[in-house]
C-alpha positions, -999 to +999 in steps of 0.1 A: +693-213-293+691-178-308+687-151-280+688-113-276+721-096-284+746-089-252+736-057-238+766-030-235+750-008-210+724-009-183+700+008-203+702-019-231+699-044-202+667-027-189+653-028-226+664-066-231+645-074-197+616-056-208+615-074-244+620-109-226+592-102-201+569-100-232+578-135-245+559-165-234+572-188-206+595-216-218+629-224-231+637-192-252+624-171-224+644-187-197+677-192-221+675-154-225+670-148-188+699-167-179+721-149-205+710-114-191+719-124-157+754-131-173+753-097-190+741-080-157+771-093-137+797-071-160+783-040-143+793-027-110+759-015-101+740-044-079+702-032-092+705-043-129+719-076-113+687-078-091+665-072-117+679-098-140+677-122-111+641-115-105+635-120-141+654-154-141+635-166-110+600-159-128+612-177-160+620-207-137+589-207-118+566-204-147+586-224-170+582-253-146+617-258-132+614-255-095+647-272-089+663-238-103+642-212-088+655-214-050+692-212-062+685-179-079+663-168-047+693-178-025+715-153-044+688-125-044+686-132-004+723-130+000+724-095-020+696-082+004+716-093+033+746-077+022+732-046+006+699-039+018+696-003+008+699-008-027+665-028-025+639+000-030+604-005-017+592-023-049+624-045-050+620-054-011+583-063-017+592-085-046+617-104-024+596-111+006+569-121-018+589-145-034+597-164-003+563-181-011+575-190-048+604-210-031+581-227-005+559-240-035+590-251-055+602-271-026+568-287-021+568-298-057+600-317-054+596-350-036+636-355-032+635-326-007+629-337+029+598-329+049+624-312+074+638-291+048+600-279+041+595-270+077+628-253+077+622-232+053+588-221+066+605-212+098+630-191+077+600-173+062+583-168+096+615-153+112+623-130+081+586-116+080+586-110+119+620-093+117+609-072+090+575-062+108+555-078+081+521-095+087+521-136+093+491-144+075+512-154+041+534-178+064+502-193+079+492-197+042+522-217+034+517-238+062+481-247+054+495-255+016+521-279+033+495-296+054+470-300+024+498-314+003+508-338+030+472-348+040+475-341+076+462-315+102+446-298+073+415-286+092+437-268+119+459-254+095+431-240+075+415-224+104+450-205+113+452-193+080+417-183+066+407-167+099+437-142+096+434-107+080+449-104+047+483-084+042+500-068+013+520-099+008+491-123+011+485-142-021+463-124-047+427-129-040+421-153-066+446-176-055+432-175-019+397-180-031+410-212-051+429-226-021+396-222+002+374-237-026+399-266-028+396-273+011+358-276+008+360-296-024+383-321-007+358-322+022+330-332-002+311-300-004+309-293-040+282-265-035+300-247-009+333-251-031+314-235-061+300-206-041+336-197-028+351-200-064+322-178-080+343-146-080+372-161-097+348-183-122+332-150-132+362-132-139+361-108-111+393-120-095+422-130-115+461-131-115+488-151-137+473-184-131+437-174-123+411-182-134+428-210-152+435-229-124+401-228-104+384-235-137+402-268-144+392-281-105+357-267-108+344-287-141+336-317-123+319-302-093+298-282-118+289-313-138+280-329-103+258-301-093+239-298-127+256-268-142+265-286-174+264-252-197+287-234-172+309-262-173+314-263-210+318-227-213+345-226-186+362-257-203+365-238-234+379-206-217+400-224-193+416-248-215+429-222-236+443-202-206+467-235-197+473-252-229+511-261-239+521-243-206+546-266-186+537-247-153+499-254-158+504-289-171+483-302-141+455-281-151+458-294-187+456-329-171+424-322-155+406-307-189+419-343-204+401-358-174+369-337-180+367-347-217+372-384-208+344-383-182+318-366-205+318-388-236+345-367-252+373-392-257+380-379-293+384-343-282+406-354-251+430-372-276+430-341-298+441-320-270+466-346-257+486-341-292+484-303-287+499-306-252+526-336-264+555-314-255+545-314-218+555-351-215+593-338-219+590-302-207+575-302-174+602-302-147+581-301-116+572-336-104+541-323-087+527-307-118+539-340-138+520-360-113+489-342-121+493-341-157+498-378-160+469-389-138+446-368-160+461-386-192+457-419-177+421-412-170+416-402-208+436-433-221+418-456-196+385-445-209+394-448-246+408-483-239+377-493-222+355-485-253+376-506-273+401-482-289+432-493-273+450-497-307+444-460-316+476-438-321+482-414-292+504-386-287+534-394-259+566-391-250+594-384-279+610-408-297+588-435-301+553-442-319+526-449-291+493-466-290+465-456-263+472-490-246+509-488-246+512-452-236+485-459-208+509-486-194+537-462-194+519-433-179+506-454-153+542-466-142+555-433-142+526-417-121+524-445-096+562-440-090+558-401-086+529-407-061+548-434-041+581-408-040+558-379-025+541-403+000+576-418+013+586-380+016+556-371+034+551-401+055+513-405+043+494-422+013+476-388+004+489-387-032+482-424-038+449-421-024+440-389-045+453-404-076+435-436-072+403-418-067+406-398-101+415-430-121+385-450-105+360-423-111+331-434-135+322-414-164+298-385-154+279-382-186+278-405-219+275-377-240+281-338-239+287-316-269+315-297-258+323-279-289+310-271-327+328-299-337+321-330-321+335-362-332+335-397-317+363-422-314+349-438-343+356-409-363+392-408-352+396-445-358+386-445-392+383-423-423+353-445-435+319-427-423+299-443-398+267-446-413+239-442-383+211-470-383+182-459-406+146-468-405+152-486-440+165-522-440+198-522-464+199-550-493+206-585-474+239-597-479+237-627-501+258-660-487+270-672-521+297-651-538+279-654-572+249-639-557+269-611-541+286-599-574+251-602-593+235-583-566+261-555-565+259-552-605+219-551-604+221-524-575+248-506-597+226-506-627+196-489-607+221-465-592+209-479-556+226-462-525+235-497-511+257-505-543+289-488-531+287-509-499+285-540-518+316-530-538+333-524-508+324-559-495+338-575-528+369-554-528+380-567-495+371-603-504+389-600-538+420-587-521+424-619-499+450-647-509+425-673-509+399-657-534+385-677-558+366-664-585+332-681-592+330-703-623+298-692-635+291-678-669+265-652-654+293-638-634+318-638-660+356-636-658+377-623-628+388-592-651+351-582-654+350-580-617+383-559-615+368-535-640+335-528-618+358-523-589+379-499-608+348-484-621+333-481-585+366-466-572+368-439-599+331-429-592+341-422-554+373-406-565+353-382-587+329-372-560+358-360-540+366-337-571+395-360-580+388-359-616+422-363-632+426-395-613+391-406-618+395-403-655+427-426-654+409-449-635+378-451-658+403-456-690+419-487-670+384-501-661+375-496-699+403-516-709+397-543-687+359-544-697+372-549-733+394-578-722+361-594-707+341-589-738+317-563-722+315-534-748+287-518-732+304-513-700+335-503-717+316-475-736+301-461-705+333-464-688+352-442-716+323-419-715+328-412-680+364-408-682+360-382-711+336-365-685+360-367-657+389-353-679+368-324-688+358-316-654+396-314-644+402-285-667+411-257-645+421-230-670+392-208-670+356-209-677+361-208-714+386-235-716+364-257-694+333-249-717+353-260-747+365-291-728+328-300-721+319-294-756+345-318-770+335-344-743+299-343-755+310-350-792+333-377-778+304-392-762+279-390-792+305-405-814+314-434-789+276-438-784+271-444-823+298-465-826+289-489-799+269-513-810+243-540-788+241-515-760+213-525-733+185-499-727+201-493-694+235-486-710+221-466-734+203-445-713+233-440-691+252-427-721+224-403-727+223-392-693+263-385-695+257-366-726+230-344-712+252-341-679+281-327-701+261-301-716+243-293-684+278-285-670+289-262-700+259-244-696+266-241-658+302-231-667+294-205-694+263-191-684+257-184-722+219-184-733+230-202-767+239-232-745+202-236-729+183-251-761+211-280-765+208-292-731+168-292-733+172-313-766+195-338-750+173-341-719+142-347-741+160-375-758+172-391-727+135-388-711+119-401-742+142-429-743+139-438-707+103-436-705+100-462-738+122-485-719+109-480-684+144-472-671+128-455-640+157-442-624+168-422-657+134-407-660+137-392-627+174-382-636+161-365-669+134-346-649+159-335-623+184-323-654+154-304-671+144-288-638+182-278-632+183-263-667+153-242-661+169-229-630+203-221-647+184-203-676+165-180-649+131-197-653+126-206-616+089-208-615+094-235-645+119-252-626+094-257-597+067-268-615+090-296-630+103-305-596+067-309-583+060-331-609+091-352-602+081-355-566+047-367-575+062-390-598+088-402-573+063-408-545+043-429-570+069-450-588+103-442-569+130-444-572+126-434-533+165-425-530+159-396-553+132-379-532+159-363-510+178-348-540+145-334-555+135-319-522+169-303-520+165-289-556+130-274-546+146-261-515+173-243-534+149-230-560+127-216-532+155-197-518+163-183-553+127-172-554+132-156-517+109-179-500+131-189-471+103-207-450+093-229-479+130-236-486+135-246-451+103-269-451+117-286-482+152-290-471+141-302-435+120-328-454+148-338-476+170-342-447+145-364-430+141-386-462+179-387-464+181-405-431+169-436-448+201-436-472+239-437-467+249-401-464+270-401-494+242-412-517+222-382-511+247-357-503+234-351-468+263-325-464+249-304-490+214-306-475+230-294-444+246-265-460+215-254-479+195-255-447+220-233-430+214-208-456+177-210-451+183-207-415+204-174-420+178-159-443+152-167-414+174-151-387+177-187-370+215-181-365+222-210-340+203-235-362+222-222-391+254-227-370+243-264-363+237-271-399+271-256-411+292-277-387+273-307-396+278-301-432+314-294-428+321-327-409+302-347-432+324-332-459+354-340-440+346-375-434+339-380-471+375-365-483+360-333-494+384-313-473+385-281-488+349-276-489+347-288-455+376-263-443+355-235-462+324-244-447+342-247-409+356-213-417+320-198-423+308-215-391+338-198-371+328-165-384+293-169-376+300-184-340+321-151-338+292-128-347+271-145-324+292-136-295+303-174-289+339-164-288+352-196-270+331-217-292+350-197-324+384-203-310+380-239-299+367-248-334+396-230-352+423-247-327+407-280-338+411-273-372+444-260-372+456-292-355+445-313-386+476-331-401+472-316-435+472-279-421+500-286-397+520-303-427+512-271-450+491-292-475+459-271-474+455-239-496+477-213-476+449-187-483+426-207-467+446-214-437+454-177-436+415-170-433+411-194-404+440-179-387+426-143-392+393-155-377+411-169-348+428-138-342+397-116-344+381-142-319+412-140-294+409-102-295+371-105-289+381-128-261+403-100-245+434-123-252+452-093-267+487-110-265+479-141-283+456-123-310+488-099-315+511-128-321+489-143-347+482-111-365+519-101-366+529-136-379+502-134-406+512-099-416+546-109-422+535-142-442+510-120-461+538-097-472+550-120-498+515-125-517+524-106-546+491-118-563+467-103-535+483-072-521+447-064-510+446-091-485+479-081-473+468-046-467+437-059-446+458-080-424+486-052-420+459-028-410+443-051-385+479-058-370+485-021-367+454-014-348+460-042-324+496-031-318+482+004-313+457-008-289+487-028-271+507+008-268+533-005-293+530+027-317+565+023-334+557-011-344+519-001-353+537+026-374+556+001-394+525-022-400+504+009-410+533+017-435+531-019-449+495-018-453+495+017-471+522+003-494+498-026-504+469-005-505+488+015-532+487-014-553+452-027-543+431+000-526+411-009-496+399+028-489+373+023-461+394-004-443+428+018-445+410+051-434+394+032-405+428+016-394+447+050-395+418+068-376+417+041-348+456+044-346+454+082-340+426+077-315+447+049-295+477+071-295+461+102-285+440+084-257+470+068-243+497+094-247+478+127-247+496+160-257+531+140-255+526+125-290+500+144-307+520+149-337+521+113-344+484+109-338+479+136-363+501+120-388+479+090-389+450+114-396+472+130-422+476+096-440+436+090-435+431+123-452+450+115-482+433+082-486+401+100-486+413+125-511+422+093-534+387+077-529+372+109-539+394+111-573+386+074-580+349+078-576+347+056-545+314+056-525+320+043-488+295+016-477+294+030-443+304+063-429+314+089-452+353+090-451+356+125-447+329+131-420+345+103-400+379+120-405+368+153-394+349+136-363+386+119-353+403+151-356+377+166-330+384+135-307+422+134-311+426+170-304+402+167-272+421+138-259+454+160-264+438+192-248+436+210-278+400+219-275+395+248-299+412+228-325+388+200-314+357+221-315+366+233-350+370+200-363+336+188-347+318+218-364+335+207-399+323+173-393+288+183-385+287+204-415+298+174-438+270+152-422+244+178-424+212+172-402+196+140-403+161+135-418+131+111-406+146+079-424+180+089-422+208+062-408+230+089-399+211+099-369+236+079-343+267+096-361+251+132-360+240+130-326+274+114-310+292+143-330+267+169-312+273+153-280+311+154-283+309+189-295+288+201-265+310+185-241+343+202-255+325+233-257+308+234-226+329+214-200+364+219-212+361+254-230+339+264-202+314+278-225+281+262-213+258+288-231+263+281-266+269+244-257+232+242-243+219+260-274+235+233-295+222+205-272+188+218-271+183+224-306+198+189-316+173+173-290+142+191-307+153+184-340+159+144-333+125+144-313+105+159-342+121+131-365+111+105-340+149+096-332+142+097-294+167+070-286+195+093-299+186+123-277+192+104-243+231+112-241+224+148-254+196+153-226+220+139-197+250+162-209+228+195-211+213+183-176+250+184-162+257+216-178+230+232-161+237+217-127+272+230-131+257+266-139 
C-alpha cells in the first residue's frame, strides 16, 4: 500500500503527521501512522515520537481496531512515567484524556476479562487522583461499564451524572448521548429526546456526534410522532457515519430504521454501500450492533417474500437475502453470547432479541426523493398499479390468445404488449405446441409477431439500430409466413428506425429521413393486397418520417409535405373508419402546426381531437392529446391551463399501462408547468416520478438527466440532505459504478453533489469530490470551459479551507482552461473570492498573494471589455474595485481600501428608482463609511456620506437598503 515518503527530519515528520491527519480514517491512514511511528524512532528527541504515537492511537481508535489502541497507549504511558517533563500541558492533557479511549477499547473486546476492566478503571482513578484531576470522568467510565454489563446502572448513573464536569470529562455532546440512552433504556422516549435536543439540533457536536445520537434517536422520534424530524435526521445522520468502520453500529441502526418504516429497498441500497464493514470492523461491540441492524433489515425483506433477492455481504461469495440473514444471525448470536459470558449477564442477548423482534413502526414512509419498493429492486419489469379500467380478459385457449394479441396490436391497444409478453413466455417453453389452425397461421408467423413487438419496445428505449435489425428479421419471417402486408410494415418500421439511429448531425439525419420516406412510398406502391389497417399504418409511418424531418431540420420548406401526407392519412383512415389512425392523423397535424409556429391552430386541432376522442375513442389517446394541449399551453405561456390539462392527462393515464401513454413524460411536463407557476415542491415530486418511470422502462440516460434536474432543484429549495441522498442513490447504480453512463452526465451529478455537501457544511467531503473532479476534467480537451468552471469552484473551496497554495494551483488550471474557452464572469468571481478568503484569514501577512488574485481578476475584466462581453450580474469592474476595498480593509490598509471603494462607487453611479444596483451601491457606501469613520477615525465625512445615501435611497423608495446605513451612522454618532 503506497504511503507517505520516509521523513528525514522532525520538520518533515511534523508535516507528514499533519497530512495524515487530513486523511479519512481507514487502512491508508492507519498504515501511514504506523510508518510514521517507525520514522519517529530514528530521532533522539522523544516529542516527535509522542506525537506519532498519539496519531497512531487515534488511527486505531477511529479505524475500529480496539485491540491495538491499548498497546500504543502503554508505550505513551511508559514515556510519561520515564520522562514526564517532555509532556507539555497539551500533551499531558491528551494523555489523561485517552485513558477513556483505552477503557472503551477494552470494553469492546469480549476476550478481555471483567476483572481486567475493573483493574483499568482503578488504574485510571489512581492516576487522576495522583495528578490532582477531578474524578467525574472516572465515574463516567464506571457508568459505561455498568450500562454495558446491564447491572447496577441506576447507582452508577447517579454517581456520574450528579458530579460537576471537569476539563477531562467527555464532551458535552457525548455526555448528553449517554444520559439520553439511560432514559431510553428505561423506556422514557420523551425524556430521552428532551435530553438529546441540543445534540440533535446541532448545538453540541464532536467527532462522533451528532451522528451517534441521531442513530439512537430515530425510533424514539417515530414512536413519539416526530416523523418529519426522523426523516430529516436519518438523511443527515446516515451521511455522518456511512462506510465508517468505527461507526458501523450507527450504520446498523439506520438499516434498522429503513426496515421498520417500509423502506426495505433503501435499506438494501445502504447495505450495499457499506458492504466493506463486514470485513473492516475489528471491534466486536461495533460489529454486534452492525450485524443486528443488518439482521433486522434482512429478516424484514425475507418476511415480505423477497428472500431470494441478492444482498451485499461478506466478500468472496454471492449472497441472497435469506442466505446472508442465516450467516449474520449465527455470527451475531455468537458475539452476544461471548459478551454475556464475559459479563456474567444476558444483557447483550436480551437487547439483541428486542431489536430483532421489534415490529414495523410504519408500513410506508417516504424517506428520500427516490422512493422504491422491493418489487422495483426485484425486477426490471415495471409493476403497473391497479387501475379503474379492467384489462382485456385473458382467453383460456391459445388460439384465442394469439388472435386477441393480434387484434389488440392492430388497434394499437395498450393491452397488446402484455398479451405479447404472455405469448413470448409460453412460446419459449419446451413443451410449447403451436395451434394447428389456419386462422392462427404457422409458428413462423407468431415468431415474426414477437420479434416485431420486441423491436417496437427496443425502439421506445431509443435503441434504434437494434430495433431496425429486429424489424428486418421479423419482415423475413413474415415473408416465410406468406404475410406480405405485415412484412411491408416491418420493413417500413426498420427503415424509419435506421433513419432515427443516424447521429452525424441534423443535416445527415434529415437526409436519412427523406430517404426513409422515399423508401416507404416505394414499398407502399409495390406491396399489393394491403388491408385498410396495414395501408393506414404505412401512411402513418410515412407522415411520421416527414414530421421527424421537420422536427430535425426546422426548415419551413418541410412543413407543407407533412400536411400533405397527413391529409392523405386522414382521408384514407376516415374513408375506411380506421379509428385509431384518424386520431393519430389529427395528433400529427396538431403537432405540425406547433412545429411550424402556429400554436393557436395547433390548439384548435387538439380541441377538435379531444371532442372526437370523447365521442368515438380510442380512449387511450386521450392522455396523449391532453399532454399535447398542455405543452401547447406552455408554449403560449398559459401555465395554469397547461397544469390543468396535464393533470387531467395524468388522471386519464392512470387507466392504462404507464408505458402505453408515456406517463413519465406527463410528469416531466407537469414539473415544467409547476416551475412556471412557482410550485417548486410539486415540480420536484413530478421530476422524481418522471425520472423513476424512465429508469424502470430502461430510458436510463433520460432518467439520469431528469434526476440531475431534480437534485439541482432540491438544492435550490434548500433541501440539502434530500439532494445528497438522491445523488448518493444514483451514484450507487451499477452502470454508474461500472463507468457505463456518459461521463459528463456523471460529472454533473458529482458537481451538484459537491455543491450540496458544501451547502451542508461538509467542507472536507465537498473538497475531496471537487478536487477529484477537477483532476478528471483536466483531460476534457473537447470541453475546456467545463474544466475552467470546475477548477474555479475547486479553488474557491480550497481557499475557504485555508489551503491557498493548492487554491493557487487550481486557479491557474482554471485560468489556462479559460484562455481556451472564456468564462469571464465565473473566473472573475472565483479570483475575487479567493482574494477575500486569503485577506480575511491571513490579513496583512499575505496581502501580496491576495492582491495577485485580484490582479488576475483585473486582466479577465480587461479581456471581457475587449471581447465586448457584458456580465449578466454585477459589472466585473465595479465588483473588482469593491473587492480591492474589502481585501485592503481586511489587511489594515485603510487608505487604499477607501480609495478602491470610492472607485467602485464611481463605476456604479447612483441608483435610480427601478435600479437593481441599489443593494450593491448601498453595501459599497456602508463599507466606505465604516472604513472612513471607524478605522480611519474620520466620522464627520463618513456621516456626510451615509446621510446623503440614506436620503437618496429613501427618496427612491429603496427603504430596505437604508437600514444598515442608518445603524452605522447611529454608531458613529454614539462614538462621537
